[in-house]
FIMAR-963251 format. One record per atom (N, C-alpha, C): atom name; residue in three letters; x, y, z; residue number from 1. Coordinates in Angstrom, 1 decimal. Atoms other than C-alpha are relative to their C-alpha. Layout:
<pts>
 site code   east  north     up pos
   CA  ALA      X      Y      Z NUM
...
</pts>
This chain:
<pts>
 site code   east  north     up pos
    N  MET    1.0   -0.2   -1.0   1
   CA  MET   10.3    5.5  -34.5   1
    C  MET   -0.2    1.4    0.4   1
    N  ALA    0.3   -1.4   -0.4   2
   CA  ALA    8.7    8.8  -33.7   2
    C  ALA    0.3    0.2    1.5   2
    N  SER   -0.3   -0.3   -1.4   3
   CA  SER    9.6   10.5  -30.5   3
    C  SER   -1.2   -0.3    1.0   3
    N  SER    1.2    0.3   -0.8   4
   CA  SER    6.0   10.2  -29.2   4
    C  SER   -0.1   -1.5    0.3   4
    N  GLU    0.0    1.5   -0.2   5
   CA  GLU    6.2    6.4  -29.7   5
    C  GLU    1.0   -0.4    1.0   5
    N  ALA   -1.0    0.4   -0.9   6
   CA  ALA    9.4    6.2  -27.8   6
    C  ALA   -0.4    0.4    1.4   6
    N  ARG    0.5   -0.3   -1.4   7
   CA  ARG    7.8    8.0  -24.8   7
    C  ARG   -1.0   -1.0    0.5   7
    N  ASP    1.1    0.9   -0.4   8
   CA  ASP    4.8    5.7  -24.9   8
    C  ASP    0.6   -1.4    0.5   8
    N  MET   -0.6    1.3   -0.3   9
   CA  MET    7.2    2.7  -24.6   9
    C  MET    0.8    0.1    1.3   9
    N  GLY   -0.8   -0.2   -1.2  10
   CA  GLY    9.1    4.2  -21.6  10
    C  GLY   -0.7   -0.4    1.3  10
    N  ALA    0.5    0.3   -1.4  11
   CA  ALA    8.6    3.6  -17.9  11
    C  ALA   -1.1    1.0    0.4  11
    N  PRO    1.0   -1.0   -0.4  12
   CA  PRO    5.6    5.2  -16.3  12
    C  PRO    0.6    1.1    0.9  12
    N  ARG   -0.5   -1.1   -0.7  13
   CA  ARG    6.0    8.6  -14.7  13
    C  ARG   -0.4   -0.2    1.5  13
    N  VAL    0.3   -0.1   -1.4  14
   CA  VAL    6.0    9.1  -10.9  14
    C  VAL   -0.3    1.4    0.4  14
    N  ILE    0.3   -1.3   -0.5  15
   CA  ILE    4.2   12.0   -9.4  15
    C  ILE   -0.1   -0.2    1.6  15
    N  GLU    0.1    0.0   -1.5  16
   CA  GLU    4.2   12.9   -5.7  16
    C  GLU   -1.2    0.9    0.4  16
    N  ARG    1.1   -0.8   -0.5  17
   CA  ARG    1.1   14.1   -3.8  17
    C  ARG    0.0    0.1    1.5  17
    N  LYS    0.0   -0.2   -1.4  18
   CA  LYS    0.5   15.5   -0.4  18
    C  LYS   -0.6   -1.2    0.8  18
    N  MET    0.6    1.1   -0.9  19
   CA  MET   -0.2   13.1    2.5  19
    C  MET    0.2    0.5    1.4  19
    N  GLY    0.0   -0.3   -1.4  20
   CA  GLY   -0.4   13.2    6.3  20
    C  GLY    1.5    0.2    0.5  20
    N  LYS   -1.3   -0.3   -0.6  21
   CA  LYS    2.5   14.0    8.7  21
    C  LYS    0.5   -1.2    0.7  21
    N  CYS   -0.5    1.2   -0.6  22
   CA  CYS    2.8   10.4   10.0  22
    C  CYS   -0.2   -1.2   -0.9  22
    N  VAL    0.1    1.3    0.6  23
   CA  VAL    3.4    6.9    8.7  23
    C  VAL    0.0   -1.0    1.0  23
    N  PRO    0.0    1.1   -0.9  24
   CA  PRO    2.6    3.8   10.6  24
    C  PRO    1.3   -0.8    0.0  24
    N  LEU   -1.4    0.6    0.0  25
   CA  LEU    6.0    2.4   11.7  25
    C  LEU   -0.1   -1.5   -0.4  25
    N  ASN    0.1    1.4    0.4  26
   CA  ASN    4.8   -1.2   11.3  26
    C  ASN   -0.3   -0.3   -1.4  26
    N  SER    0.2    0.2    1.4  27
   CA  SER    4.0   -0.6    7.7  27
    C  SER    1.2    0.1   -0.9  27
    N  VAL   -1.2   -0.2    0.8  28
   CA  VAL    7.5    0.2    6.6  28
    C  VAL    0.7   -1.3   -0.2  28
    N  LEU   -0.6    1.3    0.4  29
   CA  LEU    9.0   -2.8    4.8  29
    C  LEU    1.5    0.2   -0.4  29
    N  GLY   -1.4   -0.2    0.4  30
   CA  GLY   12.2   -1.2    3.4  30
    C  GLY    0.2    1.5   -0.3  30
    N  VAL   -0.4   -1.4    0.2  31
   CA  VAL   14.1    2.0    2.6  31
    C  VAL    1.1    0.0   -1.1  31
    N  GLN   -1.0   -0.2    1.0  32
   CA  GLN   16.2    3.3   -0.3  32
    C  GLN    0.3    1.5   -0.1  32
    N  SER   -0.3   -1.4    0.2  33
   CA  SER   18.0    6.5   -0.9  33
    C  SER   -0.7    0.5   -1.2  33
    N  GLY    0.7   -0.7    1.0  34
   CA  GLY   16.0    8.9   -3.0  34
    C  GLY    0.8    1.1   -0.7  34
    N  GLY   -0.8   -1.1    0.6  35
   CA  GLY   18.9   11.2   -3.9  35
    C  GLY   -0.1    1.2    0.9  35
    N  GLY    0.0   -1.2   -0.8  36
   CA  GLY   20.0   14.3   -2.0  36
    C  GLY   -0.4   -0.3    1.4  36
    N  ASN    0.4    0.2   -1.4  37
   CA  ASN   18.2   14.5    1.3  37
    C  ASN   -1.4   -0.7    0.1  37
    N  LYS    1.2    0.8    0.1  38
   CA  LYS   15.4   12.1    0.3  38
    C  LYS    0.2   -1.5    0.2  38
    N  LEU    0.0    1.4   -0.1  39
   CA  LEU   14.5    8.6    1.2  39
    C  LEU   -1.3   -0.5   -0.6  39
    N  VAL    1.2    0.6    0.5  40
   CA  VAL   12.0    6.3   -0.5  40
    C  VAL   -0.4   -1.1    1.0  40
    N  LEU    0.5    1.0   -0.9  41
   CA  LEU   10.0    4.2    2.0  41
    C  LEU   -1.0   -0.9   -0.7  41
    N  PHE    0.9    1.0    0.6  42
   CA  PHE    8.4    1.0    0.8  42
    C  PHE   -0.9   -0.5    1.1  42
    N  LEU    1.0    0.3   -1.0  43
   CA  LEU    5.2    0.4    2.7  43
    C  LEU   -0.8   -1.2   -0.4  43
    N  ARG    0.9    1.0    0.3  44
   CA  ARG    2.8   -2.5    3.0  44
    C  ARG   -1.1    0.5   -1.0  44
    N  GLY    1.0   -0.4    0.9  45
   CA  GLY    0.1   -2.5    0.3  45
    C  GLY    0.6    0.6   -1.3  45
    N  GLN   -0.7   -0.5    1.2  46
   CA  GLN    2.7   -1.7   -2.4  46
    C  GLN    0.0    1.6   -0.1  46
    N  ARG    0.0   -1.5    0.0  47
   CA  ARG    2.7    2.0   -1.4  47
    C  ARG    1.5    0.5    0.1  47
    N  LEU   -1.4   -0.6   -0.1  48
   CA  LEU    5.8    4.2   -1.9  48
    C  LEU   -0.2    1.4    0.5  48
    N  VAL    0.1   -1.3   -0.7  49
   CA  VAL    6.4    7.3    0.2  49
    C  VAL    1.4    0.6   -0.1  49
    N  SER   -1.2   -0.8    0.1  50
   CA  SER    9.1   10.0   -0.4  50
    C  SER    0.1    0.7    1.4  50
    N  ALA   -0.2   -0.7   -1.3  51
   CA  ALA   10.5   11.2    3.0  51
    C  ALA    1.1    1.0   -0.2  51
    N  THR   -1.0   -1.1    0.1  52
   CA  THR   12.4   14.6    2.9  52
    C  THR    0.6    0.2    1.4  52
    N  LEU   -0.8   -0.2   -1.3  53
   CA  LEU   15.1   14.8    5.6  53
    C  LEU    0.4    1.4    0.2  53
    N  GLU   -0.5   -1.4   -0.2  54
   CA  GLU   16.5   17.9    7.2  54
    C  GLU    1.1    0.3   -1.0  54
    N  LYS   -0.9   -0.4    1.0  55
   CA  LYS   18.7   19.9    4.8  55
    C  LYS    1.4   -0.6    0.1  55
    N  ALA   -1.4    0.5   -0.2  56
   CA  ALA   22.0   18.8    6.3  56
    C  ALA    0.2   -1.5   -0.2  56
    N  CYS    0.0    1.5    0.1  57
   CA  CYS   21.1   15.1    5.9  57
    C  CYS    0.1   -0.5   -1.4  57
    N  GLN   -0.1    0.6    1.3  58
   CA  GLN   21.9   12.8    3.1  58
    C  GLN   -0.7   -1.4    0.0  58
    N  GLY    0.7    1.3    0.0  59
   CA  GLY   19.6    9.9    2.1  59
    C  GLY    0.9   -1.2   -0.2  59
    N  ARG   -0.9    1.1    0.2  60
   CA  ARG   22.6    7.8    1.1  60
    C  ARG    0.5   -0.6    1.4  60
    N  ASP   -0.4    0.4   -1.4  61
   CA  ASP   23.5    7.6    4.9  61
    C  ASP   -0.9   -1.1    0.5  61
    N  TYR    1.0    0.9   -0.5  62
   CA  TYR   20.4    5.4    5.3  62
    C  TYR   -0.1   -1.2   -1.0  62
    N  TYR    0.1    1.1    1.0  63
   CA  TYR   21.3    2.8    2.6  63
    C  TYR   -0.3   -1.4    0.6  63
    N  SER    0.2    1.2   -0.6  64
   CA  SER   21.2    0.0    5.1  64
    C  SER   -1.1    0.0    1.0  64
    N  GLY    1.1   -0.1   -0.9  65
   CA  GLY   18.1    1.1    6.9  65
    C  GLY    0.2    1.0    1.1  65
    N  PHE   -0.1   -1.0   -1.1  66
   CA  PHE   17.5    3.1   10.1  66
    C  PHE   -0.7   -0.6    1.2  66
    N  LEU    0.7    0.4   -1.2  67
   CA  LEU   16.5    2.7   13.7  67
    C  LEU   -0.7    1.3    0.5  67
    N  VAL    0.8   -1.1   -0.5  68
   CA  VAL   13.9    4.8   15.5  68
    C  VAL   -0.6   -0.4    1.3  68
    N  SER    0.7    0.3   -1.3  69
   CA  SER   12.5    5.0   19.0  69
    C  SER   -1.5    0.0   -0.3  69
    N  GLN    1.5    0.1    0.3  70
   CA  GLN    8.9    3.8   18.8  70
    C  GLN   -0.8    0.7    1.1  70
    N  HIS    0.9   -0.6   -0.9  71
   CA  HIS    6.3    6.0   20.4  71
    C  HIS   -1.2   -0.8    0.2  71
    N  SER    1.1    0.8   -0.4  72
   CA  SER    3.2    4.7   22.0  72
    C  SER   -1.1    0.0   -1.1  72
    N  ASP    1.0   -0.1    1.1  73
   CA  ASP    1.1    5.8   18.9  73
    C  ASP    0.5   -0.9   -1.2  73
    N  GLY   -0.5    0.9    1.1  74
   CA  GLY    3.3    3.5   16.6  74
    C  GLY    0.2    0.7   -1.3  74
    N  GLN   -0.1   -0.8    1.2  75
   CA  GLN    3.7    6.4   14.1  75
    C  GLN    1.5    0.5   -0.1  75
    N  LEU   -1.2   -0.7    0.4  76
   CA  LEU    6.8    7.8   12.4  76
    C  LEU   -0.4    1.4   -0.5  76
    N  CYS    0.6   -1.3    0.3  77
   CA  CYS    6.0   11.5   12.4  77
    C  CYS    1.0    1.1   -0.4  77
    N  VAL   -0.8   -1.1    0.4  78
   CA  VAL    7.4   14.7   10.8  78
    C  VAL    0.3    0.9    1.2  78
    N  ASP   -0.5   -0.9   -1.0  79
   CA  ASP    9.4   17.0   13.0  79
    C  ASP    0.0   -0.5    1.5  79
    N  ARG    0.0    0.6   -1.4  80
   CA  ARG    9.1   14.6   16.0  80
    C  ARG    1.0   -1.1    0.1  80
    N  ASP   -0.9    1.2   -0.2  81
   CA  ASP   11.0   11.3   15.4  81
    C  ASP    1.3    0.2   -0.8  81
    N  GLU   -1.4   -0.1    0.6  82
   CA  GLU   14.7   11.1   14.7  82
    C  GLU    0.4   -1.4   -0.5  82
    N  LEU   -0.5    1.2    0.6  83
   CA  LEU   16.0    8.5   12.3  83
    C  LEU    1.5   -0.2    0.3  83
    N  LEU   -1.4    0.3   -0.3  84
   CA  LEU   19.3    6.9   13.4  84
    C  LEU    0.5   -1.0   -1.1  84
    N  ALA   -0.6    0.9    1.0  85
   CA  ALA   21.4    5.5   10.5  85
    C  ALA    1.0   -0.9    0.7  85
    N  ARG   -1.0    0.9   -0.6  86
   CA  ARG   23.7    2.6   11.2  86
    C  ARG    1.4    0.6    0.0  86
    N  SER   -1.2   -0.8    0.1  87
   CA  SER   26.5    5.0   10.2  87
    C  SER    0.2    1.0    1.1  87
    N  GLY    0.0   -1.0   -1.1  88
   CA  GLY   25.6    7.2   13.2  88
    C  GLY   -0.7    1.3   -0.3  88
    N  ALA    0.7   -1.2    0.4  89
   CA  ALA   23.8    9.9   11.3  89
    C  ALA   -1.4    0.1    0.7  89
    N  LYS    1.3   -0.1   -0.6  90
   CA  LYS   20.7   11.3   13.0  90
    C  LYS   -0.7    1.2   -0.7  90
    N  CYS    0.8   -1.0    0.7  91
   CA  CYS   18.0   13.2   11.1  91
    C  CYS   -1.5   -0.1    0.3  91
    N  LYS    1.4    0.0   -0.1  92
   CA  LYS   14.4   14.2   11.4  92
    C  LYS   -0.6    0.1   -1.4  92
    N  VAL    0.7   -0.1    1.3  93
   CA  VAL   11.9   13.8    8.6  93
    C  VAL   -0.8    1.4    0.0  93
    N  GLN    0.6   -1.3    0.1  94
   CA  GLN   10.7   17.2    7.4  94
    C  GLN   -1.4    0.0   -0.8  94
    N  GLY    1.3    0.1    0.7  95
   CA  GLY    7.8   16.0    5.2  95
    C  GLY   -0.1   -1.4   -0.8  95
    N  TYR    0.3    1.2    0.8  96
   CA  TYR    6.2   13.0    3.4  96
    C  TYR   -0.8    0.4   -1.2  96
    N  ARG    0.8   -0.2    1.2  97
   CA  ARG    4.8   12.8   -0.1  97
    C  ARG   -0.2   -1.5   -0.5  97
    N  GLU    0.3    1.3    0.5  98
   CA  GLU    3.0    9.7   -1.5  98
    C  GLU    0.4    0.0   -1.5  98
    N  MET   -0.4    0.1    1.4  99
   CA  MET    4.5    8.5   -4.8  99
    C  MET   -1.0   -0.9   -0.7  99
    N  MET    1.0    0.7    0.8 100
   CA  MET    2.1    7.4   -7.5 100
    C  MET    0.5   -0.2   -1.4 100
    N  LEU   -0.4    0.2    1.4 101
   CA  LEU    2.8    5.8  -10.8 101
    C  LEU   -1.2    0.4   -0.9 101
    N  VAL    1.0   -0.5    0.9 102
   CA  VAL    1.0    7.5  -13.7 102
    C  VAL    0.4   -0.5   -1.4 102
    N  GLU   -0.3    0.4    1.3 103
   CA  GLU    0.7    6.0  -17.1 103
    C  GLU   -0.6    1.0   -1.0 103
    N  ASP    0.5   -1.0    0.9 104
   CA  ASP    0.3    8.4  -20.0 104
    C  ASP   -0.8   -0.6   -1.1 104
</pts>
């Protein structure tokens, strides 16, 4: 099998694109470590969002989810809201990127 055929049979690529500075808190269905200081947020409507945490934070600290104080606007926003891991870690989100599947 040629190398180009092997790539065609592989999983789709994921690209990240810019998005706003807030995510509706009630749309978050789940969370997973994205490696390093990143989290992957699973949102309603089959949307995936990459959340970059402060540099000193590790995504793996949030393996069992997080708690957050809900603001009156119902949003989870960059540089405003602090995520509290069940392990006790506290971190702010520094940015969001929407994750999109791309088929070659």
